[in-house]
N, C-alpha and C positions, 0 to 999 in steps of 0.2 A: 504494500500500500504506500502511496506517495506521502511524503511528509507534509505537514500542514503548510509550510512555507511555499510548497509548490502550488497549492491552490490559490495562494495570494500573489502569484506571479513572480515569486522569488527563486525560481529554479536556477537561473544563471548564477546567482550569488551562492545558492546552496551547493552547487557543483564546485564552485571555486573553493568554498570552505572545506568540502570533502577532499578535494585535491590537495589542499594545503596540509590537512591532517595526514594524508597518505605520503606526501613528500617528506614530512617530518619523520614518519615512521619507516618508510622504505626507500627514500631517495626519489629523485625526479624520474628515474627510469625503472623503478621497482614496482610500479603499479599499472593497472590496466584501466582503460576507460570504463569498463564494466564495473570495476571496483569503485570508481568515483561515482558512477550512477547509483550503485547500491548504497553508498554512503549518503547520497542525497535523497534516497528513498524512491527512485524512479527506475524505469527500464533503460537499458543502454540506448535504445532507439530515441528516447526523449532527449538525450544529450545533443543530438545533431540538430535540434531546433535552435541551439545557441552556439555550438562550437563545431568546427570542421573535424576535430579529432583531438587526441590527447595533447599534442604540441600546441594547438590553439588554446586549449584550456590552461596549460602551464603558462603560455604567453600572457593570458589575462591575469593570472596570479602574479606574474612578474610586473605587469603594468601597475596593478594595485600596490605592489610593494614599492615601486619607484615613487608613486604618489605619496605614500606614507613616509618613505625615506626622505624625499625632498622637503616635505613639510617639517619633519623633525630637524633636519639640518638647517633649514631656514630659521626655524625658531631658535635653535642653538646659536646661530650666527648673530641674531638680534641686531641687525644693522651695523655690525662691526663694533658693538659696545661691549665692555667699557673701553677696550683697546683693540686694535687690529690683531695683535698677537693673541690676546686672550680669546677673542672671538674665533680665531683660526683654530686654536686648540680645542675649543668647545665643539666645533664642527667635527673634529676628529673623534672626540669622545662620543658624540651622537652616533657616529658610525658603529662603535662598539655596542652602544645601548640598543640600536636597531637590530643588530645581529642576534643579540640575546633575547629580545622581546618578540621578534617576528622571524623565527628560524625558518618557517616554511616559505615565507616571502623571500628571505635572503637566499635560500637555496634555489628557488625558482629564478631569481634574478641573476645569480652569479655562478651556479653550478649545474644548471640544467642543459646548457648548450644552446639555449634559445637566443637567437640574434635579436638585439634591440632594434634592428631594422625590419623585423618581421612584419610589423604593421605601423602605420603612422601614429596611432595613439600610444603604443609602447615606446616608440622613438621619442615622442614629445615628452613623455613622463621621465624618461631616462635623461634627456637633455636638460630638463628643468632641474633634476637632482644634481647632475654633474655641474650645472651652472652655479650652484651655491658655492661649491668648493673653488671654482675659478673666480667668482666674485670676491671671495675672501682672499684669494691669492693676489688679485689686482690691488686690493686695498692695502695689503701688507707690504707691497713693493713700491707703492706710488712715491715714497720719499726718496727713492734711489734714482739718480739721473738715468734717462732713457738709454744712454749709450752703455750703461753698466747694469741695466736691469735684466735679469733672466726672464725668459718668456713665462708669464703666469701659468699658461697651459702646461708647461713642462713641470714646474715644481708642484703645481696642484696635482698633476698625475703621479708624481713621486710620492706625495703625501697620501694620496689615495691608495697607492700600492703598499705603502708602509702600514696604513690602517688595515687594509685587507689581510696583510701578512700576520699582524698581531691577532686579528679576529680568528683566522684559520688555525693558527698554532696554539693560541692560549686563551681565547675568550669564549670558545664554544664547547668546552669540555670534551675535546677529542680524547679517545682512549689512549693512555700511555703518554700523554703530554702534561707537563706541570711547569708552570712559570715560577721562577724564583721571586718574581715581583708581580704586583697587580697589573693586569693588562693596561689599565689606564696610565699607570706610571711608566710602563715601557713605551707606550705611544707618546706621551708627553715629552719624555726625555729624548726619544728618537727624533721627534719633530724639532726640538730645540737644537740638537746637534746638527741636524741637516740645515736648518735655517741659518744658524750661525756660520756654517761652512759656506753658504751662498752669500753671506754678508747682508742678509735681510734683517737680522736683529743684532744688536751689540753683544759682545761677549759677556757683559755683566747683566743682561736682561734675563 
């Protein structure tokens, strides 16, 4: 029997939620469309009213994840207050918080193999989220003369990679891994070392 949400026209969202639970439990390639349909309380045939197949369903989970992700990072950035450096660091910590709180979305976004160019809505949501980090990078480097200023896209991408590495190794409770320091401390000190090396912040900041 279909779940009550289906009768209220919420089948699409019910399927996404079922997929997110399966992604957390089995990974993005470890479940079938039939399992997602069963989790939503409908027949597999009903899924095709909203999604072309499993990849399309995962892409929607990723799109929703990027929307949440972008909003969290924008909130953390807070217009660059109280300082550009503090705001930049808060954006990095928001990355860790997102990975912990929304593991299904995180995996759909970064570990499912789904291209962010799969559809325009997914691409737009991803670009919005990535734009927060780049905006923070621009603000952080604006005091440096243009001739000596590293491309903001470059060092925002480096910080993104550093954040992702800390999440993957130490912030998601992976079996057999244990950080000697809190992931937030690892990320903050890593960002500080990197930005000082580029000359974006003073040695005593």
